[in-house]
MDAnalysis code that builds the backbone (N, CA, C; Angstrom):
import MDAnalysis as mda
import numpy as np

u = mda.Universe.empty(735, n_residues=245, atom_resindex=np.repeat(np.arange(245), 3), trajectory=True)
u.add_TopologyAttr("name", ["N", "CA", "C"] * 245)
u.add_TopologyAttr("resid", np.arange(1, 246))
u.add_TopologyAttr("resname", ["MET", "PRO", "ALA", "ALA", "ILE", "LYS", "LYS", "LYS", "ARG", "VAL", "VAL", "PRO", "ARG", "LEU", "PRO", "ARG", "GLN", "LEU", "LEU", "ALA", "ILE", "GLN", "ASN", "GLY", "ASP", "LYS", "PRO", "CYS", "ILE", "GLU", "ARG", "TRP", "ASP", "GLU", "ARG", "ARG", "SER", "ARG", "ASP", "LEU", "ALA", "ASN", "PHE", "PRO", "ASN", "PRO", "SER", "ARG", "ILE", "LEU", "LEU", "VAL", "GLY", "PRO", "PRO", "ASN", "SER", "GLY", "LYS", "THR", "SER", "LEU", "ILE", "LYS", "GLN", "LEU", "ILE", "MET", "HIS", "GLN", "SER", "PRO", "ARG", "PHE", "ASP", "GLU", "VAL", "PHE", "LEU", "VAL", "HIS", "LEU", "ASP", "ALA", "GLY", "HIS", "THR", "LYS", "ASP", "TYR", "ALA", "ASP", "LEU", "ASP", "VAL", "THR", "ALA", "GLU", "MET", "PRO", "ASP", "LEU", "PRO", "SER", "LEU", "GLU", "PHE", "PHE", "ASN", "ALA", "LEU", "PRO", "THR", "HIS", "ASN", "PRO", "ASP", "THR", "GLY", "LYS", "ARG", "ILE", "ARG", "ARG", "ALA", "ILE", "ILE", "VAL", "ASP", "ASP", "LEU", "GLU", "LEU", "THR", "HIS", "ALA", "THR", "LYS", "GLN", "ARG", "ALA", "LYS", "ASP", "LEU", "ALA", "ILE", "LEU", "PHE", "ARG", "PHE", "VAL", "SER", "SER", "HIS", "ALA", "PRO", "MET", "THR", "VAL", "TYR", "TYR", "ALA", "ASN", "GLN", "SER", "TYR", "PHE", "ASP", "ILE", "PRO", "PRO", "LEU", "VAL", "LYS", "LYS", "MET", "ALA", "SER", "THR", "PHE", "ILE", "LEU", "TRP", "ARG", "PRO", "ARG", "SER", "ASN", "THR", "GLU", "LEU", "LYS", "LEU", "ILE", "GLU", "ASP", "ARG", "CYS", "GLY", "CYS", "ASP", "ARG", "GLY", "LEU", "LEU", "ARG", "HIS", "LEU", "PHE", "GLU", "SER", "VAL", "CYS", "THR", "THR", "GLY", "TRP", "ASP", "ASN", "ILE", "CYS", "ILE", "ASP", "HIS", "THR", "ASP", "GLY", "SER", "PRO", "ALA", "PRO", "LEU", "ARG", "LYS", "ASN", "ILE", "PHE", "GLU", "LYS", "ILE", "GLU", "ILE", "VAL", "ASP", "ASP"])
u.atoms.positions = np.array([
    [18.588, 28.692, -76.151],
    [17.601, 28.403, -75.103],
    [17.472, 29.606, -74.173],
    [16.239, 29.871, -73.765],
    [16.062, 30.996, -72.844],
    [16.710, 30.698, -71.502],
    [17.205, 31.740, -70.895],
    [17.867, 31.564, -69.600],
    [16.852, 31.118, -68.548],
    [17.297, 30.206, -67.684],
    [16.415, 29.708, -66.617],
    [16.153, 30.822, -65.617],
    [14.930, 30.902, -65.211],
    [14.535, 31.923, -64.237],
    [14.472, 31.283, -62.853],
    [15.281, 31.802, -61.975],
    [15.280, 31.274, -60.607],
    [14.103, 31.842, -59.829],
    [13.395, 30.942, -59.221],
    [12.283, 31.379, -58.382],
    [12.782, 31.755, -56.988],
    [12.232, 32.810, -56.491],
    [12.594, 33.217, -55.140],
    [12.004, 32.232, -54.131],
    [12.803, 31.934, -53.143],
    [12.339, 31.035, -52.093],
    [11.312, 31.764, -51.232],
    [10.184, 31.107, -51.065],
    [9.128, 31.696, -50.250],
    [9.360, 31.313, -48.790],
    [9.571, 32.286, -47.976],
    [9.785, 32.056, -46.544],
    [8.445, 32.208, -45.834],
    [7.987, 31.155, -45.175],
    [6.683, 31.256, -44.492],
    [6.721, 32.320, -43.405],
    [5.626, 33.007, -43.279],
    [5.537, 34.047, -42.255],
    [5.143, 33.407, -40.931],
    [5.889, 33.750, -39.916],
    [5.616, 33.187, -38.599],
    [4.383, 33.850, -37.978],
    [3.599, 33.067, -37.235],
    [2.468, 33.671, -36.524],
    [2.968, 34.585, -35.426],
    [2.152, 35.521, -35.048],
    [2.546, 36.478, -34.015],
    [2.270, 35.892, -32.625],
    [2.999, 34.828, -32.350],
    [2.915, 34.179, -31.047],
    [4.145, 33.306, -30.868],
    [4.451, 32.974, -29.626],
    [5.600, 32.129, -29.357],
    [5.266, 30.686, -29.703],
    [6.212, 29.999, -30.323],
    [6.012, 28.625, -30.733],
    [6.918, 27.699, -29.929],
    [6.475, 26.461, -29.771],
    [7.293, 25.451, -29.100],
    [8.283, 24.871, -30.109],
    [9.560, 25.018, -29.834],
    [10.610, 24.482, -30.704],
    [11.290, 23.336, -29.967],
    [11.296, 22.177, -30.604],
    [11.871, 20.999, -29.972],
    [13.369, 21.176, -29.747],
    [13.802, 20.893, -28.520],
    [15.217, 20.947, -28.175],
    [15.816, 19.567, -28.424],
    [16.703, 19.470, -29.397],
    [17.293, 18.188, -29.746],
    [18.127, 17.588, -28.640],
    [18.503, 18.399, -27.666],
    [19.313, 17.922, -26.548],
    [18.453, 17.468, -25.376],
    [17.122, 17.611, -25.508],
    [16.220, 17.219, -24.421],
    [15.115, 16.310, -24.958],
    [15.470, 15.083, -25.336],
    [14.468, 14.174, -25.897],
    [13.628, 13.515, -24.810],
    [12.468, 13.044, -25.202],
    [11.654, 12.180, -24.340],
    [11.287, 12.830, -23.008],
    [10.986, 14.109, -23.014],
    [10.520, 14.761, -21.799],
    [9.058, 14.376, -21.576],
    [8.774, 13.746, -20.457],
    [7.420, 13.275, -20.187],
    [6.590, 14.356, -19.509],
    [5.277, 14.242, -19.652],
    [4.340, 15.198, -19.061],
    [3.230, 14.448, -18.336],
    [2.558, 15.165, -17.481],
    [1.335, 14.619, -16.902],
    [0.273, 14.554, -17.997],
    [-0.386, 13.417, -18.118],
    [-1.526, 13.288, -19.017],
    [-2.606, 12.491, -18.287],
    [-3.696, 12.199, -18.971],
    [-4.820, 11.523, -18.311],
    [-4.409, 10.163, -17.759],
    [-3.633, 9.423, -18.538],
    [-3.225, 8.087, -18.098],
    [-2.296, 8.166, -16.895],
    [-1.306, 9.046, -16.965],
    [-0.353, 9.164, -15.862],
    [-1.029, 9.675, -14.592],
    [-2.026, 10.515, -14.751],
    [-2.688, 11.119, -13.601],
    [-3.486, 10.108, -12.779],
    [-3.691, 8.905, -13.310],
    [-4.401, 7.878, -12.540],
    [-3.565, 7.383, -11.365],
    [-2.249, 7.575, -11.454],
    [-1.344, 7.182, -10.373],
    [-0.495, 8.395, -10.013],
    [-0.834, 9.043, -8.918],
    [-0.162, 10.292, -8.551],
    [1.295, 10.085, -8.145],
    [1.712, 8.840, -7.932],
    [3.109, 8.577, -7.595],
    [3.967, 8.377, -8.834],
    [3.341, 8.360, -9.998],
    [4.059, 8.136, -11.256],
    [4.491, 9.471, -11.848],
    [5.480, 10.104, -11.208],
    [5.939, 11.423, -11.642],
    [6.597, 11.330, -13.021],
    [6.415, 12.358, -13.849],
    [7.045, 12.344, -15.180],
    [8.564, 12.306, -15.072],
    [9.168, 11.682, -16.045],
    [10.629, 11.645, -16.145],
    [11.084, 12.667, -17.201],
    [12.003, 13.590, -16.863],
    [12.733, 13.663, -15.606],
    [12.045, 14.571, -14.580],
    [12.153, 14.181, -13.324],
    [11.739, 15.025, -12.207],
    [12.929, 15.178, -11.267],
    [12.930, 16.235, -10.500],
    [13.958, 16.444, -9.482],
    [13.219, 16.565, -8.147],
    [13.208, 15.461, -7.404],
    [12.355, 15.322, -6.235],
    [13.193, 15.410, -4.966],
    [12.881, 16.406, -4.139],
    [13.556, 16.588, -2.851],
    [12.705, 15.966, -1.752],
    [13.326, 15.123, -0.948],
    [12.652, 14.535, 0.203],
    [13.397, 14.988, 1.452],
    [12.716, 15.761, 2.311],
    [13.373, 16.378, 3.457],
    [12.604, 16.027, 4.725],
    [13.290, 15.388, 5.669],
    [12.652, 15.033, 6.923],
    [13.662, 14.480, 7.909],
    [13.310, 14.464, 9.183],
    [14.226, 13.961, 10.216],
    [14.480, 12.466, 10.054],
    [15.456, 11.917, 10.787],
    [15.744, 10.482, 10.687],
    [14.512, 9.636, 11.014],
    [14.403, 8.495, 10.342],
    [13.338, 7.512, 10.590],
    [11.937, 8.034, 10.280],
    [11.863, 8.987, 9.350],
    [10.548, 9.511, 8.979],
    [9.957, 8.773, 7.781],
    [10.788, 8.028, 7.032],
    [10.270, 7.243, 5.915],
    [10.743, 7.690, 4.548],
    [11.825, 8.442, 4.475],
    [12.305, 8.955, 3.180],
    [12.746, 7.818, 2.251],
    [13.570, 6.912, 2.784],
    [14.060, 5.804, 1.954],
    [12.921, 4.929, 1.469],
    [12.003, 4.623, 2.356],
    [10.849, 3.797, 1.981],
    [10.037, 4.458, 0.879],
    [9.842, 5.764, 0.970],
    [9.055, 6.465, -0.034],
    [9.780, 6.500, -1.384],
    [11.094, 6.699, -1.365],
    [11.850, 6.689, -2.622],
    [11.643, 5.363, -3.344],
    [11.755, 4.269, -2.615],
    [11.581, 2.953, -3.237],
    [10.173, 2.784, -3.796],
    [9.177, 3.283, -3.079],
    [7.806, 3.165, -3.567],
    [7.567, 4.024, -4.803],
    [8.146, 5.227, -4.828],
    [8.008, 6.077, -6.011],
    [8.629, 5.412, -7.239],
    [9.762, 4.766, -7.044],
    [10.407, 4.072, -8.155],
    [9.555, 2.894, -8.621],
    [8.942, 2.184, -7.686],
    [8.106, 1.045, -8.061],
    [6.834, 1.479, -8.782],
    [6.392, 2.711, -8.541],
    [5.186, 3.214, -9.199],
    [5.459, 3.729, -10.609],
    [6.714, 3.818, -11.003],
    [7.031, 4.340, -12.335],
    [6.473, 3.431, -13.435],
    [5.807, 4.030, -14.372],
    [5.278, 3.297, -15.528],
    [5.473, 4.155, -16.781],
    [6.318, 3.691, -17.726],
    [7.081, 2.451, -17.680],
    [8.195, 2.491, -16.625],
    [8.667, 1.305, -16.240],
    [9.670, 1.190, -15.196],
    [11.013, 1.774, -15.643],
    [11.795, 2.189, -14.656],
    [13.168, 2.599, -14.961],
    [13.967, 1.368, -15.368],
    [14.808, 1.534, -16.368],
    [15.701, 0.454, -16.783],
    [16.928, 0.379, -15.889],
    [17.366, 1.538, -15.406],
    [18.553, 1.594, -14.556],
    [18.326, 2.600, -13.433],
    [18.786, 2.234, -12.238],
    [18.708, 3.123, -11.079],
    [20.073, 3.131, -10.400],
    [20.658, 4.320, -10.274],
    [21.955, 4.473, -9.626],
    [21.752, 5.004, -8.213],
    [22.639, 4.586, -7.317],
    [22.562, 5.014, -5.918],
    [23.863, 5.678, -5.511],
    [23.748, 6.913, -5.004],
    [24.897, 7.609, -4.417],
    [24.676, 7.632, -2.910],
    [25.547, 6.934, -2.194],
    [25.400, 6.767, -0.740],
    [26.793, 6.719, -0.132],
    [26.995, 7.426, 0.976],
    [28.317, 7.473, 1.584],
    [28.800, 6.098, 2.020],
    [27.858, 5.200, 2.285],
    [28.202, 3.844, 2.706],
    [27.966, 2.844, 1.575],
    [28.194, 3.290, 0.344],
    [27.966, 2.444, -0.833],
    [28.762, 1.152, -0.722],
    [28.117, 0.052, -1.098],
    [28.756, -1.250, -1.012],
    [28.515, -1.951, 0.300],
    [28.044, -1.204, 1.314],
    [27.805, -1.786, 2.633],
    [26.361, -1.558, 3.112],
    [25.761, -0.432, 2.713],
    [24.411, -0.145, 3.170],
    [23.418, -1.189, 2.659],
    [22.444, -1.538, 3.501],
    [21.383, -2.475, 3.125],
    [20.057, -1.751, 2.885],
    [20.095, -0.411, 2.941],
    [18.863, 0.372, 2.808],
    [18.142, 0.088, 1.499],
    [18.907, -0.129, 0.439],
    [18.305, -0.292, -0.888],
    [18.564, -1.685, -1.467],
    [18.851, -2.651, -0.589],
    [19.168, -3.997, -1.058],
    [18.009, -4.623, -1.832],
    [16.771, -4.287, -1.438],
    [15.605, -4.870, -2.098],
    [15.249, -4.156, -3.395],
    [15.972, -3.104, -3.730],
    [15.683, -2.355, -4.949],
    [16.492, -2.860, -6.140],
    [17.575, -3.582, -5.873],
    [18.429, -4.127, -6.933],
    [18.910, -3.011, -7.868],
    [19.636, -2.049, -7.282],
    [20.103, -0.905, -8.061],
    [21.156, -1.337, -9.078],
    [21.321, -0.534, -10.109],
    [22.279, -0.827, -11.171],
    [23.715, -0.701, -10.673],
    [23.969, 0.342, -9.881],
    [25.316, 0.563, -9.348],
    [25.215, 1.431, -8.101],
    [26.106, 1.160, -7.130],
    [26.224, 1.975, -5.922],
    [27.536, 2.737, -5.984],
    [27.474, 4.026, -5.644],
    [28.665, 4.864, -5.702],
    [28.771, 5.685, -4.428],
    [29.984, 5.837, -3.867],
    [30.150, 6.626, -2.644],
    [30.133, 8.126, -2.880],
    [30.222, 8.530, -4.130],
    [30.228, 9.962, -4.450],
    [29.547, 10.179, -5.792],
    [29.250, 11.423, -6.073],
    [28.573, 11.755, -7.318],
    [29.471, 11.489, -8.519],
    [28.947, 10.856, -9.547],
    [29.755, 10.642, -10.749],
    [29.923, 11.938, -11.527],
    [30.916, 11.958, -12.372],
    [31.200, 13.145, -13.175],
    [30.321, 13.177, -14.416],
    [30.374, 14.280, -15.123],
    [29.617, 14.409, -16.372],
    [30.093, 13.380, -17.394],
    [31.371, 13.068, -17.380],
    [31.916, 12.081, -18.319],
    [31.261, 10.715, -18.114],
    [30.951, 10.377, -16.863],
    [30.286, 9.101, -16.577],
    [28.922, 9.053, -17.255],
    [28.150, 10.121, -17.118],
    [26.814, 10.143, -17.707],
    [26.873, 10.175, -19.235],
    [27.836, 10.917, -19.781],
    [27.963, 10.998, -21.237],
    [28.328, 9.650, -21.860],
    [28.975, 8.792, -21.080],
    [29.391, 7.491, -21.605],
    [28.268, 6.453, -21.575],
    [27.172, 6.771, -20.905],
    [26.073, 5.811, -20.828],
    [25.352, 5.725, -22.168],
    [25.006, 4.525, -22.618],
    [24.239, 4.412, -23.877],
    [22.845, 5.005, -23.702],
    [22.334, 5.605, -24.744],
    [21.016, 6.235, -24.665],
    [19.878, 5.281, -24.997],
    [20.174, 4.249, -25.823],
    [19.124, 3.344, -26.278],
    [19.518, 1.886, -26.041],
    [18.516, 1.070, -25.806],
    [18.730, -0.363, -25.675],
    [19.049, -0.947, -27.050],
    [20.203, -1.603, -27.217],
    [20.575, -2.104, -28.546],
    [19.647, -3.202, -29.062],
    [18.954, -3.898, -28.167],
    [18.074, -4.993, -28.576],
    [16.695, -4.506, -29.001],
    [16.166, -3.536, -28.237],
    [14.804, -3.065, -28.518],
    [14.771, -1.745, -29.269],
    [15.858, -0.979, -29.200],
    [15.878, 0.336, -29.831],
    [15.197, 1.408, -29.010],
    [14.652, 1.034, -27.856],
    [13.957, 2.005, -27.015],
    [14.949, 2.778, -26.163],
    [14.566, 4.025, -25.859],
    [15.418, 4.857, -25.017],
    [15.431, 4.306, -23.595],
    [16.593, 4.313, -22.977],
    [16.769, 3.781, -21.630],
    [16.319, 4.820, -20.610],
    [15.387, 4.416, -19.734],
    [14.887, 5.312, -18.683],
    [15.725, 5.106, -17.433],
    [16.196, 6.209, -16.858],
    [17.106, 6.116, -15.718],
    [16.672, 7.033, -14.579],
    [17.143, 6.648, -13.369],
    [16.967, 7.484, -12.182],
    [18.225, 7.378, -11.339],
    [18.422, 8.382, -10.494],
    [19.554, 8.359, -9.563],
    [19.063, 8.798, -8.190],
    [19.481, 8.075, -7.167],
    [19.148, 8.392, -5.774],
    [20.376, 8.998, -5.114],
    [20.216, 10.163, -4.525],
    [21.293, 10.795, -3.760],
    [20.807, 10.869, -2.315],
    [21.377, 10.018, -1.475],
    [20.851, 9.829, -0.120],
    [21.796, 10.411, 0.922],
    [21.353, 11.507, 1.561],
    [22.083, 12.138, 2.665],
    [23.564, 12.340, 2.365],
    [23.827, 12.920, 1.230],
    [25.206, 13.204, 0.835],
    [25.776, 14.313, 1.707],
    [26.975, 14.116, 2.216],
    [27.618, 15.110, 3.062],
    [28.051, 16.316, 2.221],
    [27.508, 17.485, 2.554],
    [27.816, 18.690, 1.788],
    [28.273, 19.853, 2.665],
    [28.272, 19.621, 3.990],
    [28.679, 20.697, 4.903],
    [30.109, 21.138, 4.617],
    [30.976, 20.160, 4.380],
    [32.367, 20.466, 4.036],
    [32.707, 19.803, 2.700],
    [31.814, 19.978, 1.747],
    [31.986, 19.322, 0.448],
    [33.166, 19.907, -0.313],
    [33.824, 19.060, -1.065],
    [34.889, 19.529, -1.947],
    [34.270, 20.304, -3.108],
    [35.095, 21.090, -3.767],
    [34.605, 21.850, -4.919],
    [34.119, 20.915, -6.016],
    [34.784, 19.766, -6.165],
    [34.391, 18.817, -7.203],
    [33.017, 18.220, -6.910],
    [32.761, 17.885, -5.647],
    [31.449, 17.329, -5.295],
    [30.352, 18.361, -5.526],
    [30.599, 19.598, -5.125],
    [29.610, 20.654, -5.344],
    [29.374, 20.878, -6.832],
    [30.433, 20.808, -7.618],
    [30.319, 20.983, -9.071],
    [29.507, 19.846, -9.686],
    [29.799, 18.613, -9.292],
    [29.094, 17.459, -9.847],
    [27.618, 17.484, -9.473],
    [27.306, 17.956, -8.277],
    [25.907, 18.056, -7.864],
    [25.175, 19.100, -8.700],
    [25.825, 20.227, -8.930],
    [25.219, 21.268, -9.762],
    [24.986, 20.769, -11.183],
    [25.944, 20.041, -11.739],
    [25.797, 19.511, -13.091],
    [24.656, 18.506, -13.156],
    [24.527, 17.686, -12.121],
    [23.452, 16.695, -12.093],
    [22.084, 17.367, -12.147],
    [21.895, 18.418, -11.361],
    [20.583, 19.070, -11.303],
    [20.361, 20.012, -12.483],
    [21.389, 20.702, -12.915],
    [21.207, 21.724, -13.955],
    [21.255, 21.154, -15.365],
    [21.988, 20.068, -15.549],
    [22.208, 19.592, -16.915],
    [21.790, 18.134, -17.113],
    [22.362, 17.227, -16.335],
    [22.147, 15.797, -16.570],
    [20.671, 15.426, -16.466],
    [20.006, 15.921, -15.429],
    [18.615, 15.534, -15.218],
    [17.730, 15.835, -16.419],
    [17.877, 17.017, -16.987],
    [17.013, 17.416, -18.095],
    [17.508, 16.937, -19.446],
    [18.819, 16.762, -19.605],
    [19.356, 16.419, -20.911],
    [19.560, 14.914, -21.103],
    [19.663, 14.154, -20.000],
    [19.928, 12.723, -20.159],
    [18.750, 11.946, -20.751],
    [17.482, 12.104, -20.359],
    [17.015, 12.690, -19.102],
    [17.074, 11.667, -17.972],
    [17.047, 12.166, -16.718],
    [17.195, 11.276, -15.572],
    [16.491, 11.894, -14.360],
    [15.620, 11.127, -13.729],
    [14.942, 11.600, -12.523],
    [15.896, 11.517, -11.337],
    [15.906, 12.552, -10.510],
    [16.770, 12.610, -9.334],
    [15.907, 12.558, -8.082],
    [16.219, 11.614, -7.192],
    [15.617, 11.561, -5.862],
    [16.695, 11.984, -4.874],
    [16.470, 13.119, -4.229],
    [17.495, 13.680, -3.342],
    [16.928, 13.731, -1.928],
    [17.512, 12.939, -1.025],
    [17.022, 12.869, 0.348],
    [18.003, 13.524, 1.300],
    [17.458, 14.292, 2.233],
    [18.298, 14.941, 3.232],
    [17.490, 15.127, 4.513],
    [18.198, 15.187, 5.634],
    [17.525, 15.304, 6.928],
    [17.224, 16.746, 7.306],
    [17.905, 17.686, 6.672],
    [17.725, 19.093, 7.035],
    [17.658, 19.967, 5.791],
    [16.662, 20.827, 5.756],
    [16.515, 21.752, 4.632],
    [17.673, 22.740, 4.587],
    [18.201, 23.100, 5.758],
    [19.291, 24.068, 5.825],
    [20.568, 23.541, 5.168],
    [20.754, 22.228, 5.146],
    [21.989, 21.650, 4.630],
    [21.955, 21.421, 3.123],
    [20.834, 21.675, 2.474],
    [20.717, 21.458, 1.036],
    [21.215, 22.707, 0.307],
    [22.087, 22.556, -0.660],
    [22.607, 23.721, -1.399],
    [21.472, 24.511, -2.062],
    [21.599, 25.835, -2.112],
    [20.547, 26.673, -2.714],
    [20.188, 26.265, -4.133],
    [21.182, 25.888, -4.945],
    [20.912, 25.517, -6.332],
    [19.991, 24.304, -6.411],
    [20.213, 23.335, -5.542],
    [19.377, 22.134, -5.535],
    [17.932, 22.498, -5.226],
    [17.737, 23.379, -4.267],
    [16.378, 23.789, -3.895],
    [15.712, 24.581, -5.024],
    [16.499, 25.385, -5.720],
    [15.937, 26.163, -6.826],
    [15.555, 25.280, -8.012],
    [16.309, 24.225, -8.250],
    [16.087, 23.373, -9.409],
    [15.068, 22.269, -9.152],
    [14.684, 22.059, -7.904],
    [13.754, 20.977, -7.578],
    [12.391, 21.221, -8.217],
    [11.802, 20.152, -8.732],
    [10.454, 20.251, -9.301],
    [9.394, 19.834, -8.299],
    [9.798, 19.046, -7.298],
    [8.847, 18.532, -6.317],
    [9.507, 18.496, -4.943],
    [8.764, 18.956, -3.939],
    [9.239, 18.896, -2.554],
    [8.329, 17.940, -1.777],
    [8.938, 16.980, -1.096],
    [8.196, 16.088, -0.198],
    [8.759, 16.323, 1.192],
    [7.912, 16.825, 2.081],
    [8.376, 17.355, 3.354],
    [7.720, 16.651, 4.532],
    [8.548, 16.280, 5.509],
    [8.060, 15.860, 6.806],
    [8.273, 17.031, 7.767],
    [7.476, 17.090, 8.816],
    [7.565, 18.255, 9.704],
    [8.936, 18.325, 10.373],
    [9.632, 19.448, 10.212],
    [10.912, 19.615, 10.892],
    [10.690, 19.915, 12.374],
    [11.726, 19.759, 13.136],
    [11.606, 20.006, 14.568],
    [11.693, 21.487, 14.900],
    [12.148, 22.276, 13.936],
    [12.302, 23.709, 14.153],
    [11.242, 24.488, 13.376],
    [10.514, 25.351, 14.056],
    [9.540, 26.208, 13.376],
    [10.229, 27.230, 12.474],
    [11.460, 27.603, 12.826],
    [12.221, 28.519, 11.978],
    [12.498, 27.868, 10.629],
    [12.864, 26.601, 10.651],
    [13.109, 25.879, 9.412],
    [11.823, 25.768, 8.595],
    [10.709, 25.567, 9.273],
    [9.423, 25.441, 8.589],
    [9.057, 26.735, 7.865],
    [9.301, 27.866, 8.499],
    [9.016, 29.160, 7.869],
    [9.894, 29.378, 6.635],
    [11.152, 28.971, 6.727],
    [12.054, 29.123, 5.594],
    [11.604, 28.243, 4.431],
    [11.184, 27.024, 4.734],
    [10.714, 26.117, 3.689],
    [9.499, 26.704, 2.983],
    [8.585, 27.285, 3.739],
    [7.396, 27.907, 3.137],
    [7.797, 28.965, 2.124],
    [8.746, 29.792, 2.503],
    [9.164, 30.883, 1.633],
    [9.829, 30.353, 0.368],
    [10.677, 29.330, 0.497],
    [11.430, 28.809, -0.645],
    [10.578, 27.930, -1.555],
    [9.518, 27.347, -1.019],
    [8.683, 26.444, -1.820],
    [7.481, 27.144, -2.449],
    [7.368, 28.452, -2.216],
    [6.263, 29.199, -2.816],
    [4.939, 29.050, -2.092],
    [4.987, 28.717, -0.800],
    [3.755, 28.556, -0.016],
    [3.423, 29.849, 0.727],
    [2.150, 30.073, 0.957],
    [1.739, 31.203, 1.780],
    [2.248, 31.016, 3.201],
    [2.537, 32.119, 3.832],
    [3.065, 32.057, 5.193],
    [2.047, 31.389, 6.124],
    [2.519, 30.435, 6.864],
    [1.670, 29.741, 7.828],
    [0.961, 28.519, 7.275],
    [1.021, 28.298, 5.949],
    [0.282, 27.188, 5.340],
    [0.814, 25.828, 5.806],
    [2.122, 25.642, 5.723],
    [2.678, 24.346, 6.091],
    [2.445, 24.035, 7.565],
    [2.612, 25.033, 8.408],
    [2.371, 24.795, 9.841],
    [0.918, 24.397, 10.072],
    [0.011, 25.066, 9.375],
    [-1.419, 24.729, 9.500],
    [-1.672, 23.298, 9.037],
    [-1.066, 22.891, 7.931],
    [-1.286, 21.543, 7.408],
    [-0.687, 20.483, 8.323],
    [0.472, 20.764, 8.894],
    [1.080, 19.794, 9.792],
    [0.316, 19.683, 11.115],
    [-0.392, 20.726, 11.479],
    [-1.155, 20.690, 12.726],
    [-2.562, 20.122, 12.543],
    [-3.089, 20.181, 11.305],
    [-4.484, 19.777, 11.104],
    [-4.683, 18.615, 10.139],
    [-3.728, 18.406, 9.212],
    [-3.912, 17.375, 8.181],
    [-2.853, 16.280, 8.295],
    [-1.606, 16.663, 8.333],
    [-0.504, 15.698, 8.428],
    [0.005, 15.708, 9.867],
    [-0.660, 14.980, 10.720],
    [-0.456, 15.135, 12.154],
    [0.486, 14.119, 12.782],
    [0.875, 13.063, 12.046],
    [1.796, 12.079, 12.615],
    [3.201, 12.324, 12.082],
    [4.181, 11.725, 12.730],
    [5.563, 11.901, 12.310],
    [5.884, 11.251, 10.978],
    [4.988, 10.391, 10.480],
    [5.226, 9.709, 9.205],
    [4.464, 10.352, 8.051],
    [3.579, 11.299, 8.364],
    [2.854, 11.995, 7.298],
    [3.774, 12.991, 6.604],
    [3.577, 13.138, 5.313],
    [4.365, 14.117, 4.574],
    [3.459, 14.968, 3.693],
    [3.965, 16.137, 3.356],
    [3.281, 17.051, 2.440],
    [4.083, 17.107, 1.153],
    [3.402, 16.913, 0.049],
    [4.045, 16.969, -1.266],
    [3.626, 18.255, -1.969],
    [4.614, 19.054, -2.345],
    [4.391, 20.266, -3.125],
    [4.953, 19.991, -4.511],
    [4.065, 19.813, -5.459],
    [4.466, 19.367, -6.792],
    [4.373, 20.506, -7.791],
    [5.531, 20.963, -8.262],
    [5.591, 22.052, -9.229],
    [5.768, 21.553, -10.668],
    [5.673, 20.239, -10.899],
    [5.812, 19.747, -12.265],
    [4.670, 20.290, -13.121],
    [4.978, 20.569, -14.376],
    [4.018, 21.198, -15.283],
    [2.771, 20.340, -15.457],
    [1.611, 20.943, -15.220],
    [0.348, 20.243, -15.416],
    [0.009, 19.244, -14.339],
    [0.624, 19.355, -13.174],
    [0.372, 18.385, -12.107],
    [-1.111, 18.346, -11.744],
    [-1.695, 17.144, -11.644],
    [-3.106, 17.036, -11.258],
    [-3.333, 17.276, -9.769],
    [-2.236, 17.321, -8.999],
    [-2.364, 17.534, -7.555],
    [-1.135, 18.293, -7.057],
    [-1.127, 19.610, -7.175],
    [0.042, 20.389, -6.749],
    [0.334, 20.286, -5.257],
    [-0.704, 20.007, -4.455],
    [-0.531, 19.905, -3.005],
    [-1.197, 18.618, -2.532],
    [-0.430, 17.787, -1.779],
    [-0.952, 16.472, -1.400],
    [-0.467, 16.051, -0.016],
    [-1.199, 15.111, 0.547],
    [-0.777, 14.422, 1.763],
    [-0.366, 13.012, 1.374],
    [0.834, 12.618, 1.782],
    [1.318, 11.258, 1.539],
    [1.166, 10.847, 0.071],
    [1.480, 11.747, -0.823],
    [1.539, 11.541, -2.280],
    [0.164, 11.392, -2.923],
    [-0.724, 10.597, -2.331],
    [-1.947, 10.201, -3.022],
    [-3.191, 11.013, -2.647],
    [-3.174, 11.704, -1.537],
    [-4.365, 12.434, -1.083],
    [-4.251, 13.909, -1.468],
    [-5.118, 14.346, -2.358],
    [-5.100, 15.741, -2.783],
    [-5.545, 16.650, -1.639],
    [-4.865, 17.782, -1.528],
    [-5.233, 18.797, -0.549],
    [-5.744, 20.010, -1.283],
    [-6.955, 20.399, -1.015],
    [-7.564, 21.575, -1.637],
    [-7.564, 22.721, -0.633],
    [-7.045, 23.853, -1.049],
    [-7.038, 25.047, -0.207],
    [-8.269, 25.877, -0.565],
    [-9.125, 26.103, 0.425],
    [-10.342, 26.862, 0.221],
    [-10.152, 28.260, 0.804],
    [-10.318, 29.278, -0.049],
    [-10.196, 30.662, 0.427],
    [-11.374, 31.010, 1.315],
    [-11.085, 31.721, 2.380],
    [-12.165, 32.177, 3.268],
    [-12.959, 33.293, 2.596],
])
């Protein structure tokens, strides 16, 4: 018998452009689309949303409303609060678990990814409310970095991070945030710093707080999520258009 002739494997030639390669460690990354854009409070999962404003400005109320606007709804919502087990701030939200400190990576890795009954992936969010970081332990700082740098995108899990002062938020958290929701700070120095860190033109936020968001309960949303239908907004739902002179 004649010897079998092995055919050379034909390797397809790649196009001369960058291609999107699916990351197996980052499943179910949501995007803005036509349907989602009908509700501007329905941020894609995962998002990393910073809410910064003085006491009694409405941060907690807004977090709860953003969670209620999620479609599809979150299956589980975790709360990190220094007064966990006693605070009534989120009693009407019926959170999955309250914790006084940030959980470790091992905690997140142990969570099931899919509902055993439906087979659907479990959608999750975590609220981090005014966590003390001025004298944070190394472990707390490490767990916070892991939450923003790894857990949020790989779990995936939306993070709502509320704080009263922009100065007290760790630099990594500010760099990793996809959305900033800001109430007017009492310090103009803080306002200038926020403009620089959020990618705003100098003087823009001060102008908006003086002419558009004029009450203590108004907020400005700077949304850097990919494909956002409203990168700049008042109180989440009102689009702000910047017109060049």
